[in-house]
MIRO-882311 format. One record per residue (C-alpha): residue number from 1; chain; x, y, z. Coordinates in steps of 0.5 Angstrom, whole numbers. Layout:
residues N
   seq   mol      c1      c2      c3
   NUM     A       X       Y       Z
...
end
This chain:
residues 735
   seq   mol      c1      c2      c3
     1     A      16     -42    -129
     2     A       9     -39    -126
     3     A       6     -38    -133
     4     A       9     -45    -135
     5     A       6     -48    -129
     6     A      -1     -45    -130
     7     A      -1     -47    -137
     8     A       0     -54    -136
     9     A      -5     -54    -130
    10     A     -10     -51    -135
    11     A      -9     -55    -141
    12     A     -10     -62    -136
    13     A     -15     -59    -131
    14     A     -19     -66    -130
    15     A     -12     -69    -129
    16     A     -10     -64    -124
    17     A     -17     -64    -121
    18     A     -17     -72    -120
    19     A     -10     -72    -117
    20     A     -12     -67    -112
    21     A     -19     -71    -110
    22     A     -15     -77    -110
    23     A     -10     -74    -105
    24     A     -16     -71    -101
    25     A     -19     -78    -100
    26     A     -12     -81     -98
    27     A     -11     -76     -93
    28     A     -18     -77     -90
    29     A     -18     -85     -90
    30     A     -11     -85     -87
    31     A     -14     -81     -81
    32     A     -20     -85     -80
    33     A     -15     -91     -80
    34     A     -10     -88     -75
    35     A     -14     -83     -72
    36     A     -12     -76     -71
    37     A      -8     -74     -65
    38     A      -7     -68     -61
    39     A      -3     -67     -54
    40     A      -3     -61     -49
    41     A       4     -64     -46
    42     A       9     -59     -46
    43     A      16     -61     -46
    44     A      22     -56     -44
    45     A      29     -59     -45
    46     A      34     -56     -40
    47     A      29     -53     -35
    48     A      28     -55     -28
    49     A      21     -57     -28
    50     A      23     -62     -34
    51     A      29     -65     -30
    52     A      24     -66     -24
    53     A      19     -70     -29
    54     A      25     -74     -32
    55     A      28     -76     -25
    56     A      21     -77     -22
    57     A      19     -81     -28
    58     A      25     -86     -28
    59     A      25     -87     -20
    60     A      17     -87     -20
    61     A      14     -91     -26
    62     A       7     -89     -26
    63     A       1     -90     -31
    64     A       2     -88     -38
    65     A      -3     -81     -37
    66     A      -1     -81     -29
    67     A      -7     -81     -24
    68     A     -14     -78     -26
    69     A     -19     -76     -22
    70     A     -26     -78     -22
    71     A     -30     -73     -17
    72     A     -35     -75     -13
    73     A     -40     -69      -9
    74     A     -46     -69      -5
    75     A     -50     -63      -4
    76     A     -49     -60       3
    77     A     -56     -62       5
    78     A     -55     -69       3
    79     A     -52     -75       6
    80     A     -44     -74       6
    81     A     -40     -79       2
    82     A     -38     -83       9
    83     A     -45     -85      10
    84     A     -46     -92       9
    85     A     -51     -92       3
    86     A     -46     -87       0
    87     A     -40     -91       2
    88     A     -43     -97      -1
    89     A     -44     -94      -8
    90     A     -37     -91      -8
    91     A     -34     -98      -7
    92     A     -39    -101     -12
    93     A     -37     -95     -17
    94     A     -29     -96     -16
    95     A     -30    -104     -18
    96     A     -34    -102     -24
    97     A     -29     -97     -26
    98     A     -23    -101     -25
    99     A     -27    -106     -31
   100     A     -27    -101     -36
   101     A     -22    -101     -42
   102     A     -16     -98     -41
   103     A     -17     -97     -33
   104     A     -11    -101     -30
   105     A     -12     -99     -23
   106     A     -17     -95     -18
   107     A     -15     -92     -12
   108     A     -20     -90      -7
   109     A     -21     -84      -2
   110     A     -14     -86       2
   111     A      -8     -88      -3
   112     A      -2     -92      -1
   113     A       2     -85       0
   114     A      -3     -83       5
   115     A      -6     -77       1
   116     A     -13     -76       3
   117     A     -18     -75      -2
   118     A     -24     -73       2
   119     A     -26     -66       4
   120     A     -26     -65      11
   121     A     -34     -64      11
   122     A     -34     -71       7
   123     A     -38     -68       1
   124     A     -33     -68      -4
   125     A     -28     -73      -6
   126     A     -25     -77     -12
   127     A     -23     -83     -14
   128     A     -16     -84     -17
   129     A     -16     -87     -24
   130     A      -9     -90     -27
   131     A     -10     -91     -35
   132     A      -6     -95     -40
   133     A      -6     -90     -45
   134     A      -2     -83     -45
   135     A      -6     -77     -45
   136     A      -6     -75     -52
   137     A      -9     -82     -54
   138     A     -15     -81     -49
   139     A     -22     -80     -52
   140     A     -29     -77     -50
   141     A     -31     -85     -51
   142     A     -26     -87     -45
   143     A     -29     -81     -41
   144     A     -36     -83     -42
   145     A     -35     -90     -41
   146     A     -32     -89     -34
   147     A     -37     -84     -32
   148     A     -42     -89     -35
   149     A     -39     -94     -30
   150     A     -40     -90     -24
   151     A     -48     -91     -25
   152     A     -48     -94     -17
   153     A     -46     -87     -15
   154     A     -50     -83     -19
   155     A     -56     -88     -17
   156     A     -54     -86     -10
   157     A     -55     -78     -11
   158     A     -48     -77     -12
   159     A     -46     -72     -17
   160     A     -40     -75     -22
   161     A     -35     -71     -26
   162     A     -29     -73     -29
   163     A     -23     -68     -28
   164     A     -16     -68     -31
   165     A     -14     -71     -37
   166     A     -21     -74     -37
   167     A     -25     -68     -37
   168     A     -20     -65     -43
   169     A     -22     -71     -47
   170     A     -30     -70     -45
   171     A     -29     -62     -46
   172     A     -26     -62     -53
   173     A     -30     -60     -58
   174     A     -30     -59     -66
   175     A     -30     -52     -69
   176     A     -34     -54     -75
   177     A     -39     -49     -72
   178     A     -34     -44     -73
   179     A     -32     -46     -80
   180     A     -39     -46     -82
   181     A     -41     -39     -79
   182     A     -34     -36     -82
   183     A     -36     -39     -89
   184     A     -43     -37     -89
   185     A     -40     -30     -88
   186     A     -35     -30     -93
   187     A     -40     -32     -98
   188     A     -44     -26     -97
   189     A     -38     -22     -98
   190     A     -36     -25    -104
   191     A     -43     -25    -107
   192     A     -43     -17    -106
   193     A     -36     -17    -109
   194     A     -37     -21    -115
   195     A     -44     -21    -116
   196     A     -44     -28    -119
   197     A     -45     -34    -115
   198     A     -40     -39    -118
   199     A     -35     -34    -118
   200     A     -37     -33    -110
   201     A     -37     -40    -109
   202     A     -30     -42    -112
   203     A     -26     -39    -106
   204     A     -30     -42    -101
   205     A     -29     -49    -105
   206     A     -21     -48    -105
   207     A     -21     -46     -97
   208     A     -25     -52     -95
   209     A     -21     -56     -99
   210     A     -14     -53     -96
   211     A     -18     -55     -89
   212     A     -19     -62     -91
   213     A     -12     -63     -93
   214     A      -9     -59     -87
   215     A     -13     -62     -81
   216     A     -12     -69     -83
   217     A      -4     -68     -84
   218     A      -4     -65     -77
   219     A      -7     -71     -74
   220     A      -3     -76     -77
   221     A       4     -71     -75
   222     A       1     -72     -68
   223     A       3     -79     -68
   224     A      10     -77     -68
   225     A      10     -70     -64
   226     A       6     -66     -59
   227     A       1     -62     -63
   228     A      -3     -58     -59
   229     A     -11     -57     -60
   230     A     -10     -50     -60
   231     A      -5     -51     -66
   232     A     -10     -54     -70
   233     A     -15     -49     -69
   234     A     -10     -43     -71
   235     A      -8     -47     -77
   236     A     -16     -48     -79
   237     A     -17     -40     -78
   238     A     -11     -39     -82
   239     A     -12     -44     -87
   240     A     -19     -42     -88
   241     A     -17     -35     -89
   242     A     -11     -35     -93
   243     A     -14     -40     -98
   244     A     -20     -36     -99
   245     A     -16     -29    -100
   246     A     -11     -32    -104
   247     A     -17     -35    -109
   248     A     -20     -28    -108
   249     A     -14     -24    -111
   250     A     -13     -29    -117
   251     A     -20     -30    -119
   252     A     -20     -22    -119
   253     A     -14     -22    -124
   254     A     -17     -28    -128
   255     A     -24     -24    -129
   256     A     -20     -17    -131
   257     A     -16     -21    -136
   258     A     -23     -24    -139
   259     A     -26     -17    -139
   260     A     -20     -15    -143
   261     A     -21     -21    -148
   262     A     -16     -26    -146
   263     A     -18     -33    -148
   264     A     -20     -37    -142
   265     A     -13     -42    -142
   266     A      -9     -36    -143
   267     A     -12     -32    -138
   268     A     -11     -38    -133
   269     A      -4     -38    -134
   270     A      -3     -31    -134
   271     A      -7     -31    -127
   272     A      -2     -36    -124
   273     A       4     -32    -127
   274     A       2     -26    -124
   275     A      -3     -26    -118
   276     A      -1     -33    -117
   277     A       7     -31    -116
   278     A       4     -26    -111
   279     A       1     -31    -107
   280     A       7     -35    -107
   281     A      11     -29    -105
   282     A       6     -28     -99
   283     A       5     -35     -97
   284     A      13     -36     -97
   285     A      13     -29     -92
   286     A       8     -32     -88
   287     A      12     -39     -87
   288     A      19     -35     -86
   289     A      16     -31     -81
   290     A      13     -37     -77
   291     A      20     -40     -78
   292     A      22     -35     -73
   293     A      19     -39     -67
   294     A      24     -44     -68
   295     A      29     -39     -65
   296     A      25     -41     -58
   297     A      28     -47     -58
   298     A      22     -50     -55
   299     A      18     -56     -58
   300     A      11     -53     -57
   301     A      14     -47     -61
   302     A      16     -52     -66
   303     A       9     -55     -67
   304     A       5     -48     -66
   305     A      10     -46     -72
   306     A       9     -52     -76
   307     A       1     -52     -76
   308     A      -1     -45     -79
   309     A       5     -47     -84
   310     A       2     -53     -86
   311     A      -4     -49     -88
   312     A      -1     -44     -92
   313     A       3     -48     -96
   314     A      -3     -52     -97
   315     A      -7     -46    -100
   316     A      -1     -44    -104
   317     A       0     -51    -107
   318     A      -8     -51    -109
   319     A      -8     -44    -112
   320     A      -2     -45    -116
   321     A      -4     -52    -119
   322     A     -12     -53    -118
   323     A     -14     -46    -119
   324     A     -12     -45    -126
   325     A     -15     -52    -127
   326     A     -22     -50    -124
   327     A     -21     -43    -128
   328     A     -20     -47    -135
   329     A     -26     -52    -133
   330     A     -31     -46    -131
   331     A     -29     -41    -136
   332     A     -34     -36    -138
   333     A     -39     -38    -132
   334     A     -34     -34    -127
   335     A     -36     -28    -131
   336     A     -31     -22    -133
   337     A     -33     -16    -130
   338     A     -27     -13    -126
   339     A     -32     -11    -121
   340     A     -27     -12    -115
   341     A     -21      -9    -118
   342     A     -24      -3    -122
   343     A     -21       4    -120
   344     A     -27       8    -119
   345     A     -28      15    -118
   346     A     -31      15    -111
   347     A     -29      10    -105
   348     A     -22       8    -104
   349     A     -20      13    -109
   350     A     -23      19    -105
   351     A     -20      17     -99
   352     A     -13      17    -102
   353     A     -14      24    -105
   354     A     -16      26     -99
   355     A     -10      23     -95
   356     A      -5      25    -101
   357     A      -8      32    -101
   358     A      -6      33     -93
   359     A      -2      27     -91
   360     A       0      30     -84
   361     A      -7      32     -83
   362     A      -8      24     -84
   363     A      -2      21     -81
   364     A      -2      24     -74
   365     A      -9      22     -72
   366     A      -8      15     -75
   367     A      -1      14     -71
   368     A      -5      17     -65
   369     A     -11      12     -66
   370     A      -6       6     -66
   371     A      -2       9     -60
   372     A      -8      10     -56
   373     A     -10       3     -57
   374     A      -3       0     -56
   375     A      -3       3     -49
   376     A      -6      -3     -45
   377     A      -1      -7     -48
   378     A       4      -4     -43
   379     A       1      -8     -38
   380     A       1     -14     -41
   381     A       4     -20     -37
   382     A       5     -27     -39
   383     A       1     -32     -35
   384     A      -2     -39     -35
   385     A      -9     -41     -36
   386     A     -12     -47     -32
   387     A     -19     -51     -32
   388     A     -22     -45     -28
   389     A     -22     -41     -34
   390     A     -26     -46     -38
   391     A     -33     -45     -39
   392     A     -38     -46     -33
   393     A     -41     -52     -37
   394     A     -35     -56     -38
   395     A     -33     -62     -34
   396     A     -26     -59     -33
   397     A     -29     -53     -30
   398     A     -34     -56     -25
   399     A     -29     -61     -23
   400     A     -24     -56     -22
   401     A     -29     -51     -18
   402     A     -31     -57     -13
   403     A     -24     -59     -12
   404     A     -22     -52     -10
   405     A     -28     -51      -6
   406     A     -26     -58      -2
   407     A     -19     -58      -2
   408     A     -16     -50      -3
   409     A     -15     -47      -9
   410     A      -8     -49     -10
   411     A     -10     -57     -10
   412     A     -11     -56     -17
   413     A      -4     -55     -19
   414     A       1     -58     -14
   415     A       8     -57     -14
   416     A      13     -63     -14
   417     A      20     -63     -11
   418     A      24     -68     -13
   419     A      31     -69      -8
   420     A      37     -74     -11
   421     A      41     -76      -5
   422     A      48     -77      -5
   423     A      47     -84       0
   424     A      41     -88       1
   425     A      36     -85       6
   426     A      35     -89      12
   427     A      27     -88      11
   428     A      22     -83      11
   429     A      24     -81      18
   430     A      31     -79      15
   431     A      34     -72      18
   432     A      35     -70      11
   433     A      28     -71       9
   434     A      25     -68      15
   435     A      29     -62      15
   436     A      27     -61       7
   437     A      20     -62       9
   438     A      20     -57      15
   439     A      23     -52      11
   440     A      18     -53       5
   441     A      12     -52      10
   442     A      15     -46      13
   443     A      15     -42       6
   444     A      10     -37       5
   445     A       5     -39       0
   446     A       5     -46       2
   447     A      -1     -49       4
   448     A       1     -56       5
   449     A       7     -61       4
   450     A       5     -69       3
   451     A       9     -74       6
   452     A      16     -76       3
   453     A      16     -82      -2
   454     A      22     -86      -3
   455     A      24     -90      -9
   456     A      26     -97      -8
   457     A      33     -96      -7
   458     A      32     -90      -3
   459     A      36     -85      -7
   460     A      30     -81      -9
   461     A      25     -77      -5
   462     A      19     -73      -7
   463     A      14     -69      -4
   464     A       7     -66      -7
   465     A       7     -59      -5
   466     A       0     -55      -5
   467     A       1     -48      -6
   468     A      -4     -43      -2
   469     A      -6     -40      -9
   470     A      -9     -43     -16
   471     A      -5     -45     -21
   472     A      -6     -39     -26
   473     A      -5     -34     -20
   474     A       1     -30     -21
   475     A       3     -31     -14
   476     A       4     -38     -15
   477     A       9     -37     -20
   478     A      12     -32     -15
   479     A      12     -38     -10
   480     A      16     -42     -16
   481     A      22     -37     -16
   482     A      22     -36      -9
   483     A      23     -44      -7
   484     A      28     -45     -13
   485     A      32     -39     -11
   486     A      32     -39      -3
   487     A      28     -44       0
   488     A      31     -50      -3
   489     A      38     -48      -4
   490     A      38     -46       4
   491     A      36     -53       6
   492     A      40     -57       2
   493     A      47     -53       1
   494     A      53     -57       3
   495     A      49     -63       3
   496     A      50     -66      -4
   497     A      43     -66      -5
   498     A      40     -65     -12
   499     A      33     -62     -12
   500     A      29     -60     -17
   501     A      22     -57     -17
   502     A      17     -59     -22
   503     A       9     -60     -23
   504     A       5     -56     -28
   505     A       5     -49     -25
   506     A      13     -50     -25
   507     A      13     -52     -32
   508     A       8     -46     -34
   509     A      13     -41     -31
   510     A      19     -44     -34
   511     A      15     -44     -41
   512     A      13     -36     -40
   513     A      20     -35     -37
   514     A      23     -38     -43
   515     A      19     -35     -48
   516     A      20     -28     -45
   517     A      28     -29     -46
   518     A      27     -31     -53
   519     A      22     -26     -55
   520     A      27     -21     -57
   521     A      31     -25     -62
   522     A      24     -28     -65
   523     A      22     -21     -66
   524     A      28     -18     -69
   525     A      28     -24     -74
   526     A      21     -23     -76
   527     A      22     -16     -77
   528     A      28     -17     -81
   529     A      25     -23     -85
   530     A      19     -18     -87
   531     A      24     -12     -89
   532     A      28     -17     -93
   533     A      23     -20     -97
   534     A      20     -13     -98
   535     A      27     -10    -100
   536     A      27     -16    -105
   537     A      20     -15    -108
   538     A      21      -7    -109
   539     A      28      -5    -109
   540     A      27       0    -104
   541     A      30       1     -97
   542     A      25       6     -94
   543     A      19       2     -97
   544     A      21      -4     -93
   545     A      23       0     -87
   546     A      17       4     -87
   547     A      12      -3     -88
   548     A      16      -6     -82
   549     A      15       0     -77
   550     A       8       1     -79
   551     A       6      -7     -78
   552     A       9      -6     -72
   553     A       5      -1     -70
   554     A      -1      -5     -72
   555     A       1     -11     -68
   556     A       2      -7     -62
   557     A      -5      -4     -62
   558     A      -8     -11     -63
   559     A      -4     -13     -57
   560     A      -7      -7     -53
   561     A     -14     -10     -55
   562     A     -12     -17     -53
   563     A      -9     -14     -46
   564     A     -16     -10     -45
   565     A     -21     -15     -47
   566     A     -17     -21     -43
   567     A     -12     -19     -38
   568     A     -16     -13     -36
   569     A     -23     -16     -37
   570     A     -26     -10     -41
   571     A     -32     -13     -45
   572     A     -30     -21     -43
   573     A     -37     -22     -41
   574     A     -39     -20     -49
   575     A     -35     -26     -51
   576     A     -37     -31     -46
   577     A     -32     -31     -41
   578     A     -33     -30     -34
   579     A     -28     -25     -33
   580     A     -21     -23     -34
   581     A     -16     -29     -36
   582     A      -9     -29     -36
   583     A      -5     -29     -43
   584     A      -1     -35     -44
   585     A       6     -33     -47
   586     A       6     -37     -54
   587     A      -1     -33     -56
   588     A       3     -26     -57
   589     A       9     -29     -60
   590     A       5     -33     -65
   591     A       0     -28     -66
   592     A       6     -23     -68
   593     A       9     -28     -73
   594     A       2     -30     -76
   595     A       0     -22     -77
   596     A       7     -20     -80
   597     A       6     -26     -85
   598     A      -1     -24     -87
   599     A       0     -17     -87
   600     A       5     -18     -93
   601     A      -1     -20     -97
   602     A      -4     -13     -97
   603     A       3     -10     -97
   604     A       5     -13    -103
   605     A      -2     -12    -107
   606     A      -2      -5    -106
   607     A       5      -3    -107
   608     A       5      -7    -113
   609     A       0      -3    -116
   610     A       3       3    -114
   611     A      10       2    -116
   612     A       7      -1    -123
   613     A       3       6    -124
   614     A       9      10    -122
   615     A      14       7    -127
   616     A       9       9    -132
   617     A       8      17    -131
   618     A      13      18    -125
   619     A       8      22    -121
   620     A       8      19    -114
   621     A       1      22    -111
   622     A      -2      20    -117
   623     A       0      13    -117
   624     A      -2      12    -110
   625     A      -9      15    -111
   626     A     -10      10    -117
   627     A      -7       4    -114
   628     A     -11       5    -107
   629     A     -17       6    -111
   630     A     -16       0    -115
   631     A     -14      -5    -110
   632     A     -18      -2    -104
   633     A     -24      -6    -106
   634     A     -20     -12    -106
   635     A     -16     -11    -100
   636     A     -23      -9     -96
   637     A     -26     -16     -99
   638     A     -20     -20     -97
   639     A     -20     -17     -90
   640     A     -28     -18     -89
   641     A     -27     -25     -90
   642     A     -21     -26     -85
   643     A     -25     -22     -80
   644     A     -31     -26     -81
   645     A     -27     -33     -80
   646     A     -23     -30     -74
   647     A     -29     -28     -71
   648     A     -33     -34     -72
   649     A     -28     -38     -67
   650     A     -31     -34     -61
   651     A     -36     -39     -61
   652     A     -31     -44     -58
   653     A     -31     -44     -51
   654     A     -23     -45     -51
   655     A     -20     -38     -48
   656     A     -14     -39     -52
   657     A     -18     -40     -59
   658     A     -22     -33     -57
   659     A     -15     -30     -56
   660     A     -13     -31     -63
   661     A     -20     -30     -66
   662     A     -20     -23     -63
   663     A     -13     -21     -63
   664     A     -12     -23     -71
   665     A     -19     -20     -73
   666     A     -17     -13     -70
   667     A     -10     -13     -73
   668     A     -13     -15     -80
   669     A     -18      -9     -79
   670     A     -13      -4     -77
   671     A      -8      -7     -82
   672     A     -13      -6     -88
   673     A     -16       1     -86
   674     A     -11       5     -82
   675     A      -5       2     -84
   676     A      -7       1     -92
   677     A     -12       6     -92
   678     A      -8      12     -89
   679     A      -1      11     -86
   680     A       2       8     -93
   681     A      -1      13     -98
   682     A       0      19     -93
   683     A       8      17     -92
   684     A       9      15     -99
   685     A       6      22    -101
   686     A      11      25     -96
   687     A      17      21     -98
   688     A      15      22    -106
   689     A      21      20    -110
   690     A      25      18    -104
   691     A      20      12    -103
   692     A      24       9    -109
   693     A      31      11    -107
   694     A      36       5    -107
   695     A      44       6    -107
   696     A      48       4    -113
   697     A      52      -1    -109
   698     A      45      -4    -106
   699     A      42      -4    -113
   700     A      48      -8    -116
   701     A      47     -14    -110
   702     A      39     -14    -110
   703     A      36     -19    -115
   704     A      31     -17    -120
   705     A      24     -19    -118
   706     A      17     -18    -121
   707     A      12     -20    -116
   708     A       6     -18    -119
   709     A       7     -18    -127
   710     A       6     -24    -131
   711     A      11     -23    -136
   712     A       7     -22    -142
   713     A      10     -18    -147
   714     A       4     -13    -148
   715     A       4     -11    -141
   716     A      12     -10    -141
   717     A      11      -5    -147
   718     A       6      -1    -143
   719     A      11       1    -139
   720     A      16       7    -141
   721     A      23       7    -140
   722     A      24       8    -133
   723     A      30      13    -134
   724     A      25      18    -137
   725     A      24      20    -129
   726     A      29      24    -126
   727     A      33      21    -121
   728     A      37      25    -115
   729     A      45      25    -116
   730     A      48      19    -113
   731     A      42      15    -113
   732     A      38      10    -118
   733     A      31       8    -119
   734     A      28       1    -120
   735     A      31      -2    -126
end
């Protein structure tokens, strides 16, 4: 099937190229026409915070994106906002902002519900802005128009800063600089590997085309479901990395075939049948691992799984169709030197010889290194980020700091208590309402409780509860649990009142709790999928189990580095952070799925070579040395490209993007060096023939897959009959 597909594409290269270009133009045109949408909204079906939001939204219809603050501030040495000139400028600003497109209302320093929006010293306040568009549709242009309308305040010496979703829209930065840096670094690696500018440029072209299809697709999907900006960024990271790496593997095989004298068209077809098939297998493994996130039962995890899956599928499709067409078109200009894949006496062959000569001496130190790196992961706790973790140059961070200084750290993340009453309240002084509010005020960790808001029918009341701690502080999450488990039940037991606790900190707490509960089945699923795919590929239970365990060790080490850098703050300043930041629950979960999927690339590439060589002569150690020697340079080049792409995203100001960049880069480095260079050859040398042990009953059940072979007769003739290799009693060798 793969050979037929590759041959057909190689025979009609211009048609294939035209079809892909047409698809690319259509995708870009659609995004230009309809816009690309991302949303940071987190829906948590079945959670207490979601129930609070749903009930409140029904009884208290608000603007499409809620009230967003426009923060006004004067320095301590200047006149306060209550001074006549400043107050006049603020009033003029409010009237001007109200005329901006999409603004439906502007509330001054005291809103109808009685919430004070002016600090005690009078130097900091905010206007509350209602908009007719949801947060996902807010653009930097809307924020800029609102800030421009605040010219009267600016002219009076008042510093104007958008906050909330307005700041998020203004601070949203494209990652094109990161992609550009990653591409330049990848080009340098490819030039060294191929020593041919056209061959070096081809993987970059494929990676960029994949990115050009993935991002518009996700932008359009964002109109139908909530796609977080972090999901798009991870998709760009993974898509660019695998797009280049997959092409690197295929191009290496094509050049080897050309060096052996195979004609261009046939070489393109056999490349698709061999390395293309491996790409399909590896890509399927990534998508299957990402599918495990769906066990979390959260829309956020669905979106985070979908984004990189789309990128990987695009890279697979391009490599199986467009690449053979381009190989046929470029032909001899790609060169034929088997540089990256050739087995050399030094390099990785020397490493492999050292490892197999003393496997225990190499295995134990390697395991110790991974264990040492993983130690900080024992302190990993799932937290949440807020605008206080943003770069100091962003509007969101400035607004956050000013509001926190003026109104307290908990002001930026208020909780919302929603109370459904069995009978209508007589008014705000209803004993049921005043009693519940009094209990809330007495609770440890509560700074203030706003006045009760009653629905039109008097059956629903809500309060804004401001914690004494910041939204991302673990103490705030502890307060959420304390209010739900003790304060609210104690105040409402036997009254018939139904109380829910919501707000952003409560929603983030629910999210982390849900992820922590669902992590064990997700991890088990991903481990099972990885082991099953390797079992199907190599028909060896020990190889599958060993690979799963080693990948788990590498991921654990990556978690340790992630915890040390971000949660503990070691080296945080080097990557542009002010200090330690909390790690959101979805970051390690998504990293786990992605890394297990990506590790399959190198595992399949290395083990396929070892297996093929072992079947020729039946000597495990010799096969390991030759297999690592021939694949090591390609794996090294692929890993360097991945690491370059991932680390380039450290240029982003978003801490979450930095987490994925550091975590994925470190995991790939460990996977390509410690795992593939030491642990795999050492363990295979120790197991020897046991690597290929397979019970007879399992051999009858498993299908026969040839992951790396291209099915060409001349290659099949090179392999001797496998029965010539001695087999232990009661066991069977790979057929």
